[in-house]
Residue, then its C-alpha position, 0 to 999 in steps of 0.5 A: m763201934e761202941g754200943r748204945r749207952r744206957h742211962p743208969h737211972r732211966p729205962e731204955v725206951g723202945l726195948h721190948r719187955d722181957r717176957s722169957h719167963p713162962g709166967q709173964v708170958m701166960r699173964y700177957w696172953t691171958t690179959r690180951r685174950r680177956d681184952v679181945l673178949t671184952g671188946y667183942l662182948f661190947i660189939a656183940p649187940q650191934l652185931a646181933g642187930v645187924l645180923l638179925f635186922v640187916l643181913i638176914p632180911v637182905g639174904l631172904a630178899i634176894w632168895y624171894s626175888l629169885n622165886k615165885w612164892n604162893v603165900f597161901t600154899g607156901k609153895q616156892v618155884f624158882v624163876g631165876g631172873d624173871h622178876y628182875a626182867a619184869l622191871a623193864s616191862d612194868p608200865q607203872l614203874p616209871s611213874v613210881l620212880l618219877a614220884t620217888v624223885v619228885f618226893s625225895g628231891g623236894v624233901v631233901v631240898l626243903n629240909i636241909t635249906l629250912g633246917l639251916l635257915i632256922a638254926v641260923l635265926l635261932n643261933r642268936r641270943f634273944r628272948g624266947a629262943t629256947f621256946f622257938r627251938t622246942l617248937f620246931f623240934s617238937p613234931v619230931v617226938v610225935s608219932v608219925v601216924a598221929w602226925t599224918l592223921v592230923w594233917g589228913f584232917l587239916l587238908q580235907d575240904n572242910g578242914g583247917i587250911n581250906g577254912l583259913l583260905h575261905a576266911i580270907g575269901v579264897d577257895g581252897p583246892n581239894w589238896l589230896q585229890h589232885g596230883d600236884t597238890a597231893m604230892l606238895s601236901v605229902i612233901v610239906s607234911q614230911v618236912v615240917r615233921s622232920v626239919g627239927v632234926n636237921m635244925v638241931l644238928f646245924l645249931a650244934a655245928l654253928q655253935g662250934v664255929p669260933s667267934e674270933l673268926y666272925e670278929a676278925a672278918r667284921i674288922d676286915g669289913a666283910r659282909s654278913r653274906s660273905i661271912f656266912a659263905r666263906i666262914t660259916l658254910p665251910l666250917i659246918s660242911p661236915t654237918v651238911l654232908l651228914t644231914a644230906i645223907i640222913t635226909v636222903v635215906g629217910a626220904l626214900q624210906s618214907f612210907a606212913q605219910i603216903a600210906v595214911l594221907t593219899g594211899g599212893g594216889p591219885e593215879l599213882s601221883t604219890t606212889v613212891l618206891v617204898y610204898y610200891v614195894f608194899q603194894q606189890a608184896f602185901e596187897f597183890n601178894d607177889i612177894g618175889y616181885g616185891s622183894t625184887l623192888a626192895l632190893m632196887l630201893l636198897s641199891f638207890v640208897m647205897v648208891l646215893t650214900l656212897l656218891q655223897w661220901q665220895l664227893r665229900r672231898k669237894w664239899v667238906f672242908h677239913e681243918q688242917 
């Protein structure tokens, strides 16, 4: 059988270059090592950040959760799983978990819904669209403590909100002194401040939807509601998944709003898990139990994130 013919003026594709010469081999491996080293240098800052701010703190939290640590004397006593067993007997933990679910659920639902609604409205061309986009996004760049302090003044008995209600003949409640209104106040404060991020993400996704699809649907007689459900939502579903993950993680980590507005009260009604971690570790000086609660919070974040990621096959539309 004849061998494969070679074109006289065209190098054969797929053949390995001859590296039999020692100089070529050395140059090849020198270039390869330099490329690998350059890649590691580029990712070194990120790896250092993960090591210093993620892996080491998690490792220390695991160690502290297994020990009884007296922060004044520095003495540590190994207690094994005692702190984990204490989770089952903590009388306040059910109320804390309930407040966490209510707060996180309210923030996630309102943030995603309002962010998408605002993005749909501002995706149209009209005079002042840029102004309103800036208006809704501006709270994001404000310091969270300064933002929460302003909300605290507005929600006082004689503050701006009750003043407006009194002007129309309505007696406003004491927003931060009752459990239901306190939780509502904290949720609204968080949503108003952070909804701008989701709005921007949804705006970018909406502007990436091909206009030809809308035109074809209108020619076929599709209504606006059907167009939104069958064209817009599927095509922006990757962004919906992204905003869901970001919003869930952000809600579970919200601390400043609780600390400044309510301090976890009244009667634990706004004490979410992240604030309960702070109380146990730094107010009651129980570093071991606080670390155990922090690991519980980390577990919740990881489980919810992985669950959303696994459900992406049902939620997210992928163009073929």
